[in-house]
C-alpha positions, 0 to 999 in steps of 0.5 A: 778167722780168715783176717787171721789166717791171711796174718799168718800166712804173711808171716810165714811168706816173711820168713821164707823171703827172708831166709833165699838170697835176693835175685837181681836183674841179669848180669852182662857180660858183652866186653867184659874181660877176666884178669887172673892173680895166682899165689902158688906153691910152685911160683916164686911171686905171689899174687902174680899178674896171670893176663886177660881173658874173654868169654866165649858162649858156653850153653851146657857145660860136660861132666868132664869139664871142670866148672866154677859157676857163679850166678850174679843173680842170686845175691847174699849178704853185704861184706862188713871188712876183711882185717886183723887185730891190733893186739899188744904184741902187734903194735909193740912189735912194731915199734921196735922196727925201724921206720922205712919197714914200718912204712912197709909194713902200713903199706902192705897191709893197708893201701888200698892200690898197693896192698892188700887194703885191709879194712876192719880192725879188732883189738883188746880192751885192757890186757890179753894174752897177747901182751907183755903184761897184765893191765887195766885201765882202772884202780883197783876196787875202783866201781865208779871208775873215777881212775879210768885212763888209756894212757897205757895204751897211747905209747903202742896201740894207739899211735899204731892204729893211727898209723893204720887209719891213715894209711886205710883213707882216713877211716877202718871199721874197729870193735874190740873185745875185752879177756877178763874183768879187772881181777876185783870183778871176780869171783877167782880174784883174778884176771887168769884162768877163768872165773867168773864176773861177780854180779855186784860188779855188773854195772861197774862192768857195762859202765867200764865199756862206756868208758872205754869207747869215750876215751878211744873216741878222743883219742881220734879211733871211732868204734863200731862196736864191742864183743862181749867176752872173747872165748866165753867158755874158755878157762885160760891159763891168761886172761880168760872170763866164763858166760852160759849163754843165759848169763851172756844174755841176761847180762846184754839185755839187763846193763850192757845194752840199755848202759849203751843205749843210754849213752848215746851209744845205741848204733854202736854194733854188740856182738855175742860169743866170739868164741868157737864154731863148735858151739855157736848153733846152742848159744844162738838160740840162747841169746836169741830166744831171749827178745829183750836180749836179741834187740841188742845185738848186731850178731854173733862172732866166731873162732875156729880153734874147735876141731881144726886141728884134726882136719875137722872145721865145722863151718857147717855150724854157720850154715845152721844159726844163718838159717835159724836167724837170718835177720841177724850176722856172722862174722869171723872174730878170731883164728891164728895158727899156734907153732905147735900144730905147723913145722914153721913160716914156710909150710904151705899149709898156714895159709891153705888153711886161711883160704879153705876158711875164708871161702868155706866162713863167707859161703855160709854167711859169714859178713866179716873176717878178721884174722888174730894178730896182724904181726908178732916177733920171731918167737910168736909174741910177746906174749905173757902167758907164752901162748907163742903162734904164727901170724901173718908178717912176723919180725925177728928183732935180732936179726931186723927181717920182716916176714911175710909169710904165704898167709899174708897172700891167701888173705891178700887174695881176699880182701884186696878185691872184695870191698866193704858193700860187696854182695855174696854171690850163688858159687858152685864148682863141679869137682871137691879140689876147687873151692870157690866164693865170690861176690860182686863189689859196689863198682859192679866188677866179680870177684871169683877165690878159686883156691886148689889144694890137691897136688895136681894142676888143674884147667878149669871154665868160669861159667857166668850166665853161658858165659865162660874163661879156661883158665889154670888152677895151679896144684896147691895155689889160691886164685882170683879172677877180676870180671872186670 
């Protein structure tokens, strides 16, 4: 009896420790300085260097002062990476650019020193809405997949990914998502407008994932992982397919997980959900309450399209999932701004939406963050469903102009300075108008991101271990502070 009580007590202690942040040794600020980089609505130059500051003793802040508190001893999840998606639309648009603009585009996105250093890449398994048309990798009714080929992607998408890998230093964490199985595998006989995967094709569809991974890796593109289904609860006018939580769990445990394991892909990551924050807790419950499914799942992916247009992003749902399942991962897998939501590329709120989402998603437990299309044309496409959107970079195929808007720089305040392997730190703001997150990189440098959505310039202190530096967050700005 005593032994049983002891084991139960040990189990409870382990669970509590799993949820708690890891406490590290005190972080020394001796001889350390702070470099400040700022992008602001009132500043002409984005990500501009503002100078170097030195810490001074400050043991007790006052209530009148605005403070960003950072505790390097309290560390949370490690960063997998930050990046965007190479869709067919991005690759098709890239191919229309002259060589000099192609090089500029690749350098600014993927160069670690002179660009914003993207380290994460999502792509699609055959077509999505962001392509010139629907297509698959097999002939109709070929359940053996003997006709499987990724030749379609060799024209635009695979060459672009090769250029990205080269610029990123020879590797980039890459994962892929399907929008729909082939039409003949589905209940509605259509890649578009929802429908469900027919039970008789469950094994063929699981084999399809394996074929995709093999063919992409033969083409020189290592695949880190896959998601089961993009937006599995959305019936769209474009490629879509419905999986309830229990259906997704059953497909993973009976077909996708075992099939990948049998084919030497046990270490490839499987991401469930891949949809909005609104229903993520229910999906987590369905997936993780089935231990045979849960053992194959790396974590849940999520998007931001649930209620943002009403100003109600559901960040707390991410925290609740992380609290309930601390050993599983969370990753933002897609977000973009649809054309009807904002006035145009010069709307400053475009970047602020990214900044707010990234700060809150990281603070609530996300270990990776992936924007949607890395590049679109002047219409916000190509898109065969007319579902046009904004992207951080647009190329005007009529004028030849390559446009980097403020979304690009807001993301860059994270991706350039917070590198894969960095650990998130406990971070708190004394005023809600300043939102902040912070990470410690593997080289020991701290990166603190502070965003001011207000219309007033605000002086504040960055406070760490009873030392502080005083600096400015201009109105409508995002700032990265690097503690060297």
